[in-house]
Backbone bond lengths (Angstrom), bond angles and torsions (degrees), N, CA, C in turn:
res aa  C-N    CA-C-N  psi(-1)  N-CA   C-N-CA  omega(-1)  CA-C   N-CA-C  phi
1 X - - - 1.472 - - 1.530 110.12 -
2 X 1.304 116.65 132.39 1.465 120.89 -178.23 1.527 108.73 -75.66
3 X 1.341 116.62 128.04 1.457 119.10 -177.77 1.532 111.03 -98.15
4 X 1.317 114.59 -177.25 1.451 120.93 -174.65 1.511 112.42 -64.75
5 X 1.359 117.24 -30.51 1.456 120.32 -177.56 1.544 111.04 -63.93
6 X 1.299 116.02 -33.66 1.468 118.98 178.76 1.534 110.29 -62.95
7 X 1.335 115.71 -46.35 1.461 120.22 178.61 1.518 111.40 -62.82
8 X 1.312 116.15 -39.17 1.452 120.20 -178.81 1.533 110.78 -63.68
9 X 1.346 116.27 -44.28 1.464 121.21 179.08 1.529 110.81 -62.53
10 X 1.336 115.37 -41.01 1.468 119.62 -179.78 1.527 110.79 -63.72
11 X 1.326 117.25 -43.56 1.458 120.82 179.53 1.510 111.71 -64.49
12 X 1.330 116.04 -40.64 1.462 120.37 179.10 1.539 109.89 -62.32
13 X 1.363 116.84 -41.24 1.463 120.56 -179.61 1.528 111.41 -63.19
14 X 1.319 116.04 -40.78 1.463 120.22 179.85 1.509 110.56 -63.59
15 X 1.293 116.80 -47.40 1.469 120.26 -178.97 1.519 112.02 -66.27
16 X 1.341 116.92 -36.76 1.457 119.66 177.01 1.532 111.13 -63.13
17 X 1.346 115.79 -43.63 1.476 119.56 179.08 1.529 110.61 -62.79
18 X 1.331 116.08 -41.10 1.466 120.01 179.20 1.516 110.81 -64.95
19 X 1.295 117.30 -40.31 1.460 121.63 -178.91 1.527 110.35 -66.27
20 X 1.349 115.16 -43.92 1.462 118.72 179.27 1.534 110.16 -62.29
21 X 1.328 117.33 -40.79 1.465 120.23 179.57 1.510 111.81 -63.47
22 X 1.346 116.17 -40.37 1.477 119.87 179.44 1.522 110.19 -65.40
23 X 1.339 115.83 -43.62 1.472 119.73 -177.82 1.512 111.08 -63.92
24 X 1.377 116.18 -44.97 1.461 119.93 -179.38 1.520 111.40 -67.38
25 X 1.344 115.59 -40.78 1.452 119.34 -179.00 1.517 112.84 -65.92
26 X 1.338 115.20 -34.77 1.471 119.75 -179.03 1.515 111.86 -87.00
27 X 1.358 115.32 -9.71 1.452 119.16 -175.52 1.503 113.64 -113.48
28 X 1.331 117.08 -114.02 1.480 120.63 -172.16 1.516 114.96 -63.41
29 X 1.341 119.31 -28.03 1.464 120.09 -177.87 1.524 112.95 -87.40
30 X 1.349 115.91 -13.48 1.468 118.23 -175.16 1.524 111.92 -61.01
31 X 1.316 116.10 -48.96 1.455 119.45 -178.23 1.512 112.83 -65.30
32 X 1.344 116.53 -42.54 1.462 120.61 -178.15 1.517 112.00 -63.99
33 X 1.337 115.65 -45.68 1.473 119.03 179.17 1.518 111.32 -64.86
34 X 1.305 115.59 -43.23 1.467 119.04 179.51 1.518 111.74 -61.78
35 X 1.350 115.36 -44.75 1.473 118.56 179.40 1.517 111.90 -63.05
36 X 1.353 115.87 -40.62 1.461 120.48 -179.26 1.524 111.23 -63.60
37 X 1.335 115.77 -44.42 1.465 119.72 179.27 1.526 110.61 -65.80
38 X 1.321 116.28 -39.82 1.462 119.26 179.22 1.520 111.18 -62.99
39 X 1.351 115.68 -41.97 1.473 120.13 179.05 1.523 111.01 -63.70
40 X 1.343 116.51 -41.48 1.449 120.15 -179.62 1.522 111.90 -64.88
41 X 1.331 116.78 -41.12 1.466 120.91 177.85 1.520 110.39 -62.96
42 X 1.326 115.78 -43.51 1.461 119.99 179.96 1.531 110.64 -63.42
43 X 1.348 116.16 -41.01 1.461 120.34 179.61 1.530 111.00 -64.47
44 X 1.346 116.13 -44.40 1.454 119.90 178.47 1.518 111.57 -63.00
45 X 1.341 117.11 -37.48 1.460 120.35 178.78 1.536 110.35 -66.10
46 X 1.325 116.07 -39.25 1.466 119.77 178.50 1.523 111.31 -66.03
47 X 1.355 115.66 -43.74 1.464 119.54 179.26 1.524 111.14 -63.26
48 X 1.332 116.15 -38.54 1.459 120.23 177.89 1.523 110.78 -62.20
49 X 1.307 115.86 -45.56 1.467 119.71 -179.93 1.524 111.24 -64.55
50 X 1.350 117.01 -39.13 1.463 120.75 178.66 1.525 110.68 -63.65
51 X 1.328 115.56 -44.07 1.464 119.61 179.66 1.527 110.88 -64.33
52 X 1.311 116.32 -38.32 1.470 120.59 178.38 1.528 110.37 -63.50
53 X 1.336 115.10 -42.21 1.477 119.64 178.79 1.533 110.39 -65.72
54 X 1.337 116.47 -41.74 1.464 119.70 178.94 1.521 111.37 -63.47
55 X 1.349 116.21 -41.33 1.464 119.80 178.92 1.513 110.78 -63.73
56 X 1.330 116.65 -42.97 1.468 119.96 179.04 1.519 110.86 -62.15
57 X 1.342 115.92 -42.07 1.467 119.72 179.76 1.518 110.99 -66.46
58 X 1.347 115.62 -40.16 1.475 119.32 179.24 1.529 111.05 -64.96
59 X 1.318 116.14 -42.51 1.470 119.82 178.41 1.519 110.95 -63.31
60 X 1.322 116.79 -39.99 1.457 120.41 179.51 1.524 110.48 -65.86
61 X 1.348 116.85 -41.03 1.452 120.83 178.68 1.514 110.38 -64.47
62 X 1.332 116.72 -45.20 1.457 120.62 179.48 1.511 111.35 -60.79
63 X 1.316 116.29 -41.98 1.461 120.62 179.33 1.526 110.61 -64.12
64 X 1.335 116.94 -40.97 1.456 120.36 178.52 1.535 110.99 -65.39
65 X 1.352 116.38 -41.71 1.457 119.60 179.45 1.521 110.92 -65.14
66 X 1.339 116.46 -41.21 1.460 120.54 178.81 1.531 110.55 -62.98
67 X 1.332 115.82 -42.91 1.466 119.74 178.89 1.530 110.19 -62.38
68 X 1.336 116.22 -41.04 1.461 119.66 179.56 1.529 111.07 -64.75
69 X 1.332 116.51 -45.69 1.457 119.98 -177.88 1.516 111.14 -64.39
70 X 1.342 116.46 -41.16 1.450 119.72 178.56 1.525 111.04 -64.20
71 X 1.330 115.86 -38.15 1.451 119.25 179.40 1.535 110.88 -71.84
72 X 1.338 116.32 -37.50 1.462 120.18 -178.11 1.523 112.70 -82.77
73 X 1.333 116.19 -15.17 1.467 120.60 -175.47 1.514 114.79 -50.91
74 X 1.350 118.68 -52.71 1.451 119.59 -179.41 1.530 113.69 -57.05
75 X 1.351 116.62 -39.36 1.459 119.63 178.35 1.516 111.49 -71.64
76 X 1.340 116.14 -32.89 1.457 121.05 -178.43 1.523 111.64 -67.59
77 X 1.333 116.64 -40.64 1.466 119.93 -175.35 1.514 112.82 -95.99
78 X 1.337 118.59 -14.53 1.460 122.38 -173.93 1.528 111.61 -52.94
79 X 1.336 115.92 124.36 1.440 121.67 174.60 1.505 116.02 82.53
80 X 1.335 118.23 -6.40 1.462 119.70 -176.35 1.526 112.42 -69.60
81 X 1.333 117.66 -22.37 1.468 121.26 177.83 1.528 110.77 -121.86
82 X 1.304 117.16 24.81 1.454 120.18 -177.47 1.529 110.74 -57.45
83 X 1.359 115.36 126.00 1.449 120.77 179.00 1.519 115.42 79.70
84 X 1.334 117.81 3.43 1.470 120.72 -178.08 1.522 111.08 -98.85
85 X 1.322 114.88 143.34 1.456 121.85 179.26 1.532 109.55 -103.68
86 X 1.320 115.58 133.76 1.464 120.98 -171.78 1.526 110.43 -125.83
87 X 1.324 116.12 136.53 1.460 122.12 172.68 1.525 109.19 -107.67
88 X 1.323 117.04 136.22 1.466 122.51 179.92 1.520 108.47 -114.76
89 X 1.334 117.14 126.73 1.446 122.23 -178.72 1.524 109.41 -121.41
90 X 1.321 116.83 122.44 1.455 123.95 175.83 1.521 107.74 -87.43
91 X 1.332 116.99 113.72 1.457 120.76 -176.03 1.520 113.14 -84.44
92 X 1.335 117.43 -37.04 1.468 118.56 -171.16 1.521 112.36 -151.13
93 X 1.301 116.55 56.27 1.458 122.44 171.87 1.520 112.21 65.79
94 X 1.319 116.19 62.36 1.463 122.14 176.25 1.526 108.87 -73.64
95 X 1.324 115.61 141.06 1.470 119.99 178.48 1.528 110.86 -58.92
96 X 1.336 115.92 138.64 1.459 120.49 -175.05 1.510 113.90 -59.61
97 X 1.338 117.86 -39.33 1.464 119.37 -178.73 1.514 111.61 -70.21
98 X 1.340 116.68 -32.60 1.468 120.72 177.93 1.518 110.11 -67.04
99 X 1.333 116.31 -48.43 1.465 119.82 179.57 1.524 111.12 -61.63
100 X 1.322 117.20 -41.96 1.455 120.07 179.28 1.521 110.89 -64.13
101 X 1.340 116.31 -36.45 1.454 119.97 177.58 1.519 112.51 -61.96
102 X 1.338 116.22 -40.24 1.467 120.17 176.73 1.518 110.41 -66.62
103 X 1.316 116.59 -43.65 1.470 120.83 178.65 1.529 110.34 -59.35
104 X 1.325 116.98 -41.90 1.464 120.72 179.76 1.535 110.96 -60.72
105 X 1.332 116.78 -40.35 1.461 119.94 -178.83 1.536 111.46 -71.19
106 X 1.321 116.44 -36.94 1.473 119.72 176.52 1.530 109.78 -61.47
107 X 1.324 115.80 -44.33 1.459 119.74 -179.89 1.524 111.30 -69.71
108 X 1.345 117.22 -34.32 1.460 119.60 176.19 1.523 111.51 -64.75
109 X 1.341 116.22 -25.78 1.463 121.38 179.19 1.510 111.72 -83.05
110 X 1.336 117.73 -0.73 1.456 121.52 179.92 1.511 114.19 96.24
111 X 1.345 116.81 0.84 1.460 120.29 178.92 1.512 112.37 -80.84
112 X 1.320 115.58 161.14 1.450 122.15 178.14 1.528 109.10 -120.06
113 X 1.318 116.57 127.70 1.461 120.48 175.98 1.521 108.43 -80.47
114 X 1.326 116.20 111.07 1.462 120.48 -178.39 1.526 112.45 -101.12
115 X 1.342 117.03 -12.56 1.469 119.65 179.87 1.515 109.25 -151.86
116 X 1.322 115.26 138.22 1.451 122.28 175.89 1.517 106.92 -132.94
117 X 1.330 117.47 115.69 1.460 121.52 -172.64 1.525 110.59 -133.43
118 X 1.329 114.82 158.08 1.472 122.19 178.99 1.523 108.18 -132.49
119 X 1.329 117.39 129.00 1.457 120.69 171.98 1.524 108.83 -79.17
120 X 1.310 117.12 134.75 1.466 120.85 179.30 1.529 109.79 -84.60
121 X 1.328 117.88 164.01 1.472 120.42 177.77 1.523 112.71 -57.68
122 X 1.346 117.76 -24.96 1.461 120.94 -179.87 1.522 112.19 -62.81
123 X 1.324 117.69 -17.31 1.464 121.16 -178.88 1.526 110.76 -65.65
124 X 1.335 117.49 -32.29 1.468 121.28 -177.26 1.523 113.56 -123.12
125 X 1.322 119.00 -9.08 1.467 122.42 -176.42 1.522 110.33 -61.37
126 X 1.342 116.40 126.92 1.474 121.12 -178.87 1.519 111.52 -60.51
127 X 1.321 118.52 -30.89 1.453 121.82 -178.34 1.532 112.00 -68.16
128 X 1.335 117.47 -16.85 1.464 120.97 -178.47 1.537 111.97 -105.29
129 X 1.327 117.24 14.64 1.470 119.96 -175.34 1.535 111.60 -60.50
130 X 1.325 117.14 -47.10 1.476 119.56 -179.49 1.527 110.71 -65.04
131 X 1.317 115.78 -37.80 1.462 119.80 178.91 1.518 110.11 -63.05
132 X 1.336 117.14 -42.43 1.462 120.54 179.71 1.531 110.88 -63.86
133 X 1.329 116.37 -37.32 1.472 119.37 176.69 1.528 111.07 -59.29
134 X 1.326 115.05 -41.90 1.468 119.69 179.96 1.533 110.54 -65.15
135 X 1.312 115.84 -45.08 1.468 119.98 180.00 1.517 110.40 -62.72
136 X 1.335 117.31 -42.86 1.451 120.85 -178.94 1.525 111.60 -59.26
137 X 1.334 116.20 -36.99 1.449 119.74 177.94 1.524 112.19 -61.22
138 X 1.326 116.48 -35.66 1.451 120.11 -179.23 1.520 113.03 -80.19
139 X 1.321 117.31 -11.07 1.467 120.94 -179.47 1.517 112.87 -90.74
140 X 1.306 117.34 -12.48 1.466 119.93 -172.80 1.521 112.46 -66.27
141 X 1.331 117.46 -36.81 1.469 118.16 -177.34 1.531 111.94 -65.80
142 X 1.358 119.44 -51.75 1.467 117.56 177.51 1.525 112.81 -64.58
143 X 1.336 117.87 -28.63 1.453 119.94 176.00 1.525 110.60 -67.78
144 X 1.316 115.70 -39.80 1.473 119.29 178.01 1.518 110.37 -63.43
145 X 1.339 116.22 -40.26 1.466 120.43 178.93 1.535 110.87 -64.02
146 X 1.340 115.15 -30.52 1.468 119.76 179.75 1.526 111.84 -86.96
147 X 1.357 116.60 -2.04 1.449 120.17 -179.73 1.510 113.61 74.35
148 X 1.347 117.92 22.95 1.470 121.23 -176.67 1.517 112.01 -120.71
149 X 1.334 117.89 15.46 1.465 120.37 -177.10 1.525 110.33 -92.10
150 X 1.318 115.52 137.93 1.463 122.19 174.24 1.528 107.14 -123.26
151 X 1.331 116.09 114.81 1.465 119.44 -175.73 1.520 112.28 -60.72
152 X 1.321 117.14 -27.85 1.469 121.19 -178.51 1.533 112.52 -90.95
153 X 1.310 117.17 -0.03 1.463 120.15 -177.31 1.516 111.30 -69.87
154 X 1.311 116.37 140.34 1.469 120.85 174.52 1.522 109.16 -82.76
155 X 1.324 115.44 172.55 1.457 120.58 -174.28 1.528 113.97 -55.14
156 X 1.345 120.68 -47.64 1.478 119.12 -179.58 1.530 112.54 -58.73
157 X 1.336 116.65 -38.79 1.464 119.29 -179.99 1.527 110.90 -68.46
158 X 1.330 116.46 -38.44 1.461 120.40 179.30 1.523 110.75 -64.15
159 X 1.321 115.87 -44.33 1.465 119.42 178.65 1.539 111.17 -63.58
160 X 1.340 115.81 -41.42 1.462 119.88 -179.70 1.530 110.82 -64.44
161 X 1.325 116.52 -40.76 1.458 120.04 178.03 1.528 110.49 -63.86
162 X 1.332 115.97 -40.20 1.465 119.94 178.00 1.521 111.05 -61.95
163 X 1.322 116.84 -41.42 1.465 120.86 177.47 1.527 110.67 -62.38
164 X 1.339 116.53 -43.82 1.458 120.45 -178.59 1.521 111.61 -62.82
165 X 1.339 116.82 -44.27 1.462 120.29 179.28 1.519 110.85 -67.43
166 X 1.339 116.22 -38.74 1.464 119.68 177.95 1.520 111.59 -59.42
167 X 1.328 117.28 -35.81 1.459 121.19 -177.30 1.519 113.60 -86.16
168 X 1.355 117.12 -34.21 1.460 119.76 -170.06 1.527 113.85 -119.30
169 X 1.356 117.93 -6.71 1.454 119.53 -177.77 1.515 111.94 -60.21
170 X 1.339 116.47 125.38 1.471 121.19 -176.03 1.521 110.56 -125.96
171 X 1.322 115.44 158.38 1.449 121.08 177.35 1.522 108.94 -146.66
172 X 1.305 116.60 167.52 1.457 120.27 179.66 1.510 112.04 92.65
173 X 1.310 117.78 161.00 1.457 121.84 -177.18 1.518 114.20 -62.95
174 X 1.320 117.38 -30.83 1.465 119.55 -178.63 1.523 112.96 -99.83
175 X 1.350 116.36 -0.86 1.474 121.76 177.89 1.519 112.63 58.06
176 X 1.337 116.89 27.80 1.461 120.87 179.38 1.529 112.05 -97.47
177 X 1.322 116.21 -5.75 1.466 119.49 -178.34 1.534 109.35 -109.16
178 X 1.324 115.88 146.47 1.460 120.15 176.23 1.511 110.27 -69.19
179 X 1.315 116.18 145.87 1.446 120.19 176.25 1.521 110.10 -77.38
180 X 1.325 116.10 155.25 1.464 120.25 177.05 1.524 110.23 -61.85
181 X 1.326 116.05 -37.78 1.459 119.36 179.83 1.534 111.01 -64.62
182 X 1.339 115.99 -38.27 1.459 119.01 178.76 1.511 112.44 -63.17
183 X 1.323 116.54 -45.03 1.460 120.63 178.37 1.518 111.12 -64.24
184 X 1.355 116.52 -41.15 1.467 120.35 -179.32 1.517 111.38 -65.47
185 X 1.330 117.19 -40.42 1.467 120.82 -179.21 1.531 110.69 -67.95
186 X 1.326 117.17 -39.62 1.462 119.86 175.97 1.521 110.52 -59.62
187 X 1.320 115.67 -45.38 1.464 119.93 -178.17 1.524 110.76 -61.12
188 X 1.335 117.53 -42.25 1.455 120.67 179.91 1.516 112.16 -65.62
189 X 1.336 116.81 -40.84 1.462 119.39 179.47 1.533 111.00 -66.92
190 X 1.325 116.33 -37.33 1.471 119.91 178.90 1.531 110.01 -68.33
191 X 1.334 117.09 -45.23 1.458 120.68 -179.54 1.521 111.59 -63.80
192 X 1.334 116.61 -29.16 1.474 120.47 178.46 1.521 111.61 -81.79
193 X 1.317 117.55 0.87 1.471 123.36 -179.70 1.530 111.02 61.06
194 X 1.320 116.44 33.41 1.462 121.73 174.04 1.525 110.92 -99.37
195 X 1.326 116.72 -18.90 1.439 122.03 -174.51 1.512 110.51 -141.37
196 X 1.324 116.37 139.83 1.458 122.79 172.25 1.518 107.79 -119.64
197 X 1.328 116.47 136.94 1.467 120.15 -179.45 1.522 109.38 -122.65
198 X 1.313 114.46 149.93 1.462 120.46 178.74 1.521 108.13 -107.63
199 X 1.311 116.05 114.11 1.456 119.93 -179.50 1.510 112.22 75.26
200 X 1.320 116.17 -173.18 1.459 122.76 -178.25 1.511 109.81 -105.02
201 X 1.337 116.06 129.21 1.460 120.48 175.80 1.516 109.04 -84.21
202 X 1.300 117.30 118.98 1.463 121.21 -175.37 1.523 112.55 -104.80
203 X 1.337 117.57 -10.17 1.468 120.43 -179.25 1.524 109.26 -142.90
204 X 1.319 117.67 149.94 1.461 120.29 179.09 1.528 110.84 -72.19
205 X 1.305 116.34 149.99 1.459 121.05 179.65 1.529 110.33 -85.31
206 X 1.323 115.62 146.29 1.454 121.93 173.07 1.524 111.28 -88.13
207 X 1.322 116.29 -23.57 1.460 120.85 -177.44 1.512 109.29 -149.82
208 X 1.333 115.29 153.57 1.462 121.60 -177.31 1.522 110.21 -124.86
209 X 1.334 116.03 132.03 1.463 122.06 172.39 1.532 107.58 -105.71
210 X 1.329 115.74 118.66 1.461 121.27 175.08 1.523 107.77 -99.86
211 X 1.331 115.76 110.37 1.464 120.22 -173.13 1.530 111.51 -103.07
212 X 1.321 115.15 135.50 1.470 121.53 177.64 1.511 109.63 -122.02
213 X 1.326 115.61 144.28 1.466 120.51 176.98 1.506 112.97 -109.99
214 X 1.349 118.06 4.95 1.456 121.80 -176.67 1.511 110.73 -69.11
215 X 1.339 117.35 129.79 1.446 122.45 178.78 1.521 113.53 -126.39
216 X 1.329 118.07 -19.85 1.466 121.11 -173.52 1.518 110.94 -71.00
217 X 1.358 115.47 150.72 1.454 121.82 175.06 1.524 108.33 -73.87
218 X 1.346 115.69 115.27 1.460 119.74 -176.74 1.512 111.60 -117.78
219 X 1.316 116.86 22.81 1.467 120.30 -177.67 1.515 109.96 -65.49
220 X 1.320 115.66 141.74 1.471 120.88 -179.93 1.525 110.25 -73.61
221 X 1.326 117.10 149.88 1.454 122.46 178.75 1.526 108.98 -89.26
222 X 1.332 116.03 87.80 1.447 120.04 179.97 1.507 111.87 98.30
223 X 1.326 116.03 155.43 1.449 121.33 -175.27 1.527 112.16 -65.92
224 X 1.311 116.75 -30.83 1.456 120.17 -175.69 1.519 113.16 -98.93
225 X 1.321 117.18 8.78 1.456 119.68 -179.20 1.520 110.25 -67.92
226 X 1.299 116.16 145.02 1.460 121.07 178.65 1.517 109.51 -71.41
227 X 1.343 118.03 124.87 1.467 120.07 -179.02 1.536 111.01 -61.39
228 X 1.315 115.50 142.38 1.466 120.69 175.75 1.519 109.43 -80.88
229 X 1.327 118.12 163.25 1.468 119.53 176.35 1.531 112.38 -56.37
230 X 1.340 117.10 -35.77 1.467 119.54 178.90 1.526 111.21 -65.76
231 X 1.336 116.71 -40.27 1.457 120.22 178.43 1.527 111.06 -66.33
232 X 1.317 116.73 -39.56 1.462 120.34 177.40 1.521 110.78 -63.29
233 X 1.333 115.94 -38.86 1.463 119.69 178.59 1.521 111.01 -63.87
234 X 1.335 116.93 -41.81 1.472 120.65 179.83 1.527 109.37 -62.58
235 X 1.313 117.36 -42.39 1.471 120.54 179.48 1.533 110.66 -64.24
236 X 1.310 115.72 -40.95 1.472 120.19 177.92 1.526 110.44 -61.61
237 X 1.330 117.20 -43.49 1.460 120.56 -178.95 1.523 111.15 -68.09
238 X 1.342 117.45 -34.99 1.461 120.17 178.42 1.528 110.20 -63.84
239 X 1.334 116.61 -44.28 1.460 120.40 177.59 1.525 110.65 -68.31
240 X 1.325 116.21 -34.01 1.474 119.81 176.51 1.519 110.04 -60.11
241 X 1.336 116.91 -41.29 1.459 120.79 -179.22 1.530 110.40 -61.67
242 X 1.340 116.20 -41.91 1.460 118.82 179.65 1.533 110.95 -64.97
243 X 1.315 117.15 -41.67 1.474 120.42 -179.62 1.515 110.95 -67.06
244 X 1.333 116.87 -43.54 1.466 119.54 178.55 1.529 110.11 -59.91
245 X 1.331 116.48 -42.22 1.471 120.09 179.49 1.531 111.29 -63.30
246 X 1.321 117.62 -31.29 1.466 119.71 179.96 1.532 112.17 -71.02
247 X 1.336 116.16 -16.64 1.476 120.82 -179.65 1.516 110.97 -107.99
248 X 1.343 116.86 -43.32 1.461 121.58 -175.76 1.525 111.50 -82.26
249 X 1.334 117.69 153.63 1.472 120.07 177.17 1.526 113.43 -61.30
250 X 1.331 117.23 -34.52 1.461 120.57 -178.72 1.528 108.93 -155.32
251 X 1.326 115.72 140.88 1.464 121.33 179.31 1.518 109.51 -138.67
252 X 1.321 116.84 134.98 1.460 122.62 177.34 1.518 108.56 -129.87
253 X 1.326 115.78 130.17 1.464 121.69 173.52 1.517 108.09 -94.39
254 X 1.327 117.44 124.92 1.462 121.21 -177.82 1.519 109.51 -124.24
255 X 1.331 116.24 134.85 1.459 120.02 -179.06 1.510 111.67 -156.39
256 X 1.329 116.95 -178.10 1.471 120.92 -179.72 1.522 111.33 -67.24
257 X 1.318 116.08 175.30 1.458 120.76 175.25 1.516 109.34 -49.01
258 X 1.318 116.62 129.13 1.471 121.47 -169.41 1.528 111.19 -61.99
259 X 1.330 115.31 138.65 1.459 123.07 173.70 1.516 107.84 -141.59
260 X 1.338 116.19 158.28 1.460 120.43 -175.64 1.522 110.65 -54.38
261 X 1.334 115.45 127.22 1.460 119.50 174.45 1.497 115.10 93.29
262 X 1.332 120.03 -5.52 1.451 119.11 179.62 1.525 110.30 -86.09
263 X 1.338 116.49 175.13 1.473 120.39 -173.33 1.518 111.97 -67.26
264 X 1.332 117.65 -44.80 1.461 119.31 -179.95 1.519 110.98 -57.79
265 X 1.327 117.45 -44.33 1.463 121.22 178.67 1.521 111.47 -64.76
266 X 1.335 116.73 -37.82 1.459 120.76 179.45 1.524 111.44 -63.44
267 X 1.323 116.67 -40.94 1.471 120.22 178.07 1.529 109.95 -66.99
268 X 1.314 116.83 -45.31 1.460 120.83 -176.95 1.523 112.19 -66.56
269 X 1.306 117.63 -30.56 1.455 120.70 -176.86 1.534 112.95 -82.33
270 X 1.326 117.50 -11.11 1.455 122.41 178.22 1.528 108.29 -104.86
271 X 1.321 117.01 104.93 1.466 120.91 -174.43 1.527 112.53 -58.04
272 X 1.333 115.71 -36.59 1.471 119.02 -177.66 1.532 110.88 -64.39
273 X 1.323 116.49 -34.09 1.476 120.40 178.67 1.522 110.35 -83.73
274 X 1.327 117.36 -44.10 1.463 121.09 -177.51 1.525 112.27 -63.31
275 X 1.318 117.00 -23.68 1.469 120.08 178.78 1.528 112.32 -70.93
276 X 1.337 116.86 -19.90 1.476 118.84 -175.19 1.523 113.09 -123.03
277 X 1.326 117.97 -17.06 1.466 121.05 -176.61 1.517 109.91 -117.59
278 X 1.327 116.88 128.13 1.461 121.77 176.48 1.532 109.74 -84.51
279 X 1.331 115.33 151.44 1.469 120.81 175.89 1.519 109.71 -128.52
280 X 1.324 115.13 152.75 1.470 122.68 172.54 1.519 107.20 -132.45
281 X 1.309 117.24 124.00 1.470 121.25 177.15 1.516 109.97 -105.89
282 X 1.336 116.03 164.44 1.452 121.41 175.88 1.521 114.71 81.20
283 X 1.352 117.29 26.29 1.469 117.73 -177.16 1.522 112.55 -74.87
284 X 1.335 117.39 0.78 1.461 119.10 172.18 1.540 110.18 -78.02
285 X 1.340 116.44 -7.24 1.446 122.37 178.89 1.535 110.59 -112.99
286 X 1.329 117.36 155.56 1.475 119.35 177.28 1.517 112.73 -58.23
287 X 1.338 116.23 -37.54 1.461 119.99 -178.47 1.525 110.49 -62.04
288 X 1.324 116.94 -46.68 1.457 120.42 -179.44 1.522 111.98 -61.31
289 X 1.315 116.09 -39.04 1.477 119.26 -178.58 1.531 111.23 -68.31
290 X 1.330 116.42 -33.42 1.459 119.92 178.23 1.532 110.79 -64.26
291 X 1.329 117.40 -32.11 1.461 121.17 -176.58 1.529 112.22 -71.96
292 X 1.333 117.79 -25.23 1.470 120.44 -173.84 1.527 111.87 -57.83
293 X 1.354 120.60 -52.81 1.462 117.55 179.67 1.519 113.65 -64.23
294 X 1.337 117.49 -29.88 1.455 120.41 177.01 1.534 109.97 -67.22
295 X 1.328 116.42 -39.85 1.459 119.76 177.94 1.530 111.02 -67.08
296 X 1.323 117.06 -37.39 1.471 120.31 176.76 1.527 110.26 -63.13
297 X 1.329 116.44 -45.30 1.469 119.78 179.18 1.519 111.00 -60.71
298 X 1.322 116.46 -42.39 1.454 120.17 178.91 1.522 110.94 -64.81
299 X 1.329 116.78 -42.75 1.464 120.70 179.92 1.523 111.33 -63.27
300 X 1.321 116.93 -38.04 1.468 120.85 177.32 1.524 110.76 -63.61
301 X 1.333 116.32 -24.07 1.467 121.48 177.68 1.531 110.60 -98.34
302 X 1.360 116.47 19.95 1.472 122.29 177.41 1.526 112.97 64.17
303 X 1.322 116.43 29.26 1.471 121.40 176.48 1.533 107.73 -107.51
304 X 1.326 116.96 104.96 1.469 122.39 -178.34 1.517 108.90 -95.58
305 X 1.323 116.48 134.92 1.458 119.84 178.57 1.504 112.71 -157.07
306 X 1.332 115.62 165.52 1.473 122.68 178.87 1.520 106.53 -114.74
307 X 1.327 116.43 111.77 1.456 121.13 -168.68 1.532 111.28 -112.10
308 X 1.331 113.88 131.26 1.465 120.54 -178.76 1.513 108.06 164.05
309 X 1.336 116.13 -169.09 1.453 121.23 -178.03 1.524 112.37 -112.79
310 X 1.332 117.58 12.52 1.453 120.92 177.59 1.524 109.98 -83.71
311 X 1.319 116.58 166.15 1.464 120.68 176.39 1.533 109.02 -60.45
312 X 1.333 115.74 134.79 1.456 120.46 178.82 1.512 113.94 88.60
313 X 1.333 117.75 -7.29 1.466 121.17 178.98 1.519 108.87 -108.52
314 X 1.330 116.15 162.36 1.466 121.51 176.80 1.532 108.73 -116.90
315 X 1.337 117.36 145.64 1.473 119.16 -176.24 1.516 113.79 -62.74
316 X 1.331 117.07 -39.08 1.462 121.55 -175.75 1.526 109.98 -139.66
317 X 1.332 116.98 158.17 1.458 118.89 171.89 1.521 109.55 -57.54
318 X 1.337 118.45 139.78 1.462 120.50 -177.71 1.519 113.02 -59.13
319 X 1.336 116.30 -35.87 1.467 121.60 177.52 1.519 107.53 -139.20
320 X 1.318 116.82 127.79 1.466 120.96 176.16 1.508 107.35 -95.31
321 X 1.337 118.15 108.59 1.468 119.39 -177.23 1.512 112.04 -66.93
322 X 1.318 115.41 154.61 1.456 120.67 176.45 1.506 109.30 -71.92
323 X 1.324 116.44 135.04 1.458 120.94 179.77 1.525 109.95 -82.77
324 X 1.343 115.34 167.83 1.462 120.43 177.64 1.515 109.06 -62.87
325 X 1.309 119.01 130.88 1.464 120.70 -179.73 1.510 111.85 -61.08
326 X 1.305 115.49 153.67 1.454 121.36 -179.82 1.541 110.57 -57.80
327 X 1.322 114.04 131.30 1.452 119.61 175.00 1.500 114.58 90.68
328 X 1.346 118.27 -5.73 1.442 120.46 -179.02 1.496 113.56 -92.16
329 X 1.352 116.51 -4.31 1.469 120.17 178.72 1.503 110.31 85.37
330 X 1.380 115.04 -173.00 1.452 120.49 -179.07 1.480 109.22 -132.29
């Protein structure tokens, strides 16, 4: 049994330790600790000021670079799409100002927007899967007539091929007129409420821009996680890009700065698609929008690339080919 002397010794030890700490803190250690703390505060204040100066300098440099690129943009893209016809497709509710910015750059490059279309939610909605199967069955005949039908193709591929022919199908000796199959396929997609078009397309497109507005991280939690509807839609659009490219002369996927699970990342992460389809990221910025017509021009010259400022991407096409001179046709 512990007696009173044990408690007394313990209390004396505690008070002795406290007294020694007070004496040392008020005596020989006081100056050293104070000086050390003062030096640390001064160092932290200096580092803070240095970081603030670096941030200000970086922001100023970025602003100057942005101003330069915006000023040089028209000269950079001028003529790269001269005489080329371009179709723009909104895959998933792209912001209006972003899409208009891309359109402005295409036109500044000498290109003409001949088609502006929007895919409806029914294109990927799971509740419309059976309906899409039915529609795809009715599209096979005009696709066969256009030479774009694959008997083994599944519904998403059939719909994508129909979209590509609707946008780029041409006829006539100069290929300046839309094919009957292209017009018929567009009408069927519109009547099925899978596609919305703005105005009347009077000429086939030479190149297609597939635009995405998805920015959220949609990565699955684990390899065996059940894909979300958003993830399924991204996969569908990635395969759509490959199919459109197999029919159209040139296809570019354009979207915001790449993030896990978005369409641009999905295309880049699939070697089979990235080998044939170019991507442009960062179209929410003026710089990204300037790259779109350059990527289209490169794609028309069979130069496929992934353009942006993320790891594995390049800022600009390595070589921007000369476009067809004005008046020489396409």
